C-alpha positions in Angstrom: 132.5 93.0 150.2 135.0 92.0 147.5 134.4 93.2 144.0 136.0 89.9 142.8 133.1 87.9 144.2 131.6 85.7 141.5 128.0 86.5 140.5 127.4 82.9 139.5 128.8 79.4 139.8 127.9 76.6 137.5 128.2 72.8 137.1 127.9 70.7 134.0 124.9 68.3 134.2 125.0 66.7 130.7 127.2 67.0 127.7 127.0 65.6 124.1 129.2 66.9 121.3 128.5 70.6 121.0 125.6 70.8 123.4 125.4 70.8 127.2 123.1 71.5 130.1 124.3 73.4 133.1 123.0 74.1 136.6 123.8 77.7 137.5 123.6 79.3 141.0 123.4 83.1 141.3 124.7 84.7 144.5 122.0 86.9 145.9 124.5 88.7 148.1 126.7 89.8 145.1 127.3 93.5 145.0 125.6 94.0 141.6 122.2 93.4 143.2 122.7 96.4 145.5 122.4 98.6 142.5 120.0 96.5 140.4 117.6 96.9 142.5 118.2 97.1 146.3 114.6 96.3 147.4 113.9 93.7 144.7 117.2 92.3 143.2 116.9 91.3 139.6 119.6 89.8 137.5 120.5 92.2 134.6 120.1 90.9 131.1 123.8 91.7 130.3 124.8 89.3 133.2 122.8 86.5 131.6 124.5 87.2 128.3 127.9 87.1 130.0 126.9 83.8 131.6 126.1 82.3 128.2 129.5 83.6 126.9 131.4 81.9 129.7 129.5 78.6 129.3 130.0 78.7 125.5 133.7 79.3 126.0 133.9 76.4 128.4 132.0 74.1 126.0 134.1 74.9 123.0 137.4 75.2 124.9 138.0 78.5 123.2 138.0 82.1 124.3 134.9 83.4 122.6 134.0 87.1 122.0 130.5 88.1 121.4 130.1 89.3 117.8 126.3 89.9 117.7 123.1 89.0 119.4 120.7 87.7 116.7 117.8 87.2 118.9 117.4 87.8 122.7 114.1 87.3 124.5 113.9 87.9 128.2 110.6 86.2 129.2 110.6 86.4 133.0 112.8 87.9 135.7 115.7 86.0 137.2 115.4 86.9 140.9 118.3 85.3 142.7 116.6 85.2 146.2 113.7 83.2 144.8 115.6 80.7 142.6 118.0 78.3 144.1 119.4 77.5 140.7 118.5 77.8 137.0 119.2 75.4 134.1 120.9 76.5 131.0 120.5 74.4 127.9 123.2 75.4 125.4 123.8 74.3 121.8 126.8 75.4 119.8 127.3 75.2 116.0 130.6 76.0 114.4 130.8 77.9 111.1 134.2 77.9 109.5 135.0 79.0 105.9 137.9 80.7 104.3 136.5 84.1 105.4 134.7 83.3 108.7 135.3 81.4 111.9 132.2 81.7 114.1 130.3 79.9 116.8 126.5 80.2 116.8 125.0 79.7 120.3 121.4 78.9 121.1 120.6 79.0 124.8 117.5 78.6 127.0 117.6 79.7 130.6 114.9 78.4 132.9 113.9 77.7 136.4 111.4 75.2 137.8 108.5 77.6 137.1 109.2 79.3 133.8 111.6 80.0 130.9 113.6 83.1 131.8 115.4 83.8 128.5 116.0 82.4 125.0 119.1 83.7 123.2 120.7 83.3 119.8 124.3 84.7 119.9 127.2 84.7 117.5 130.8 84.5 118.7 134.2 85.1 117.1 136.9 82.6 118.1 
């Protein structure tokens, strides 16, 4: 199995200014699930944060780097074999002054049954 295989693929469902909704598919055969956990694969929280970073970079058309996680709540498990896809609602707010140039991201990750995570992240651009 290739180590370059993508953990997730996404498509844009809706977009308005600095907010968007994405449908995201996680690949249950991805090698990361062999280690996290082989008998009951669960998506690691860091992978969800990476997903938000990639979506935020796409939305802002900038290469963003995570500066800090202000608030991260994992409310339920993202089990790739049970969920065909998840929705990510993402809202970005730009903060630019003489001393700072940040993007603030608020994201909600959910499936048909429940909210999986709520995140407030800050990015350098």
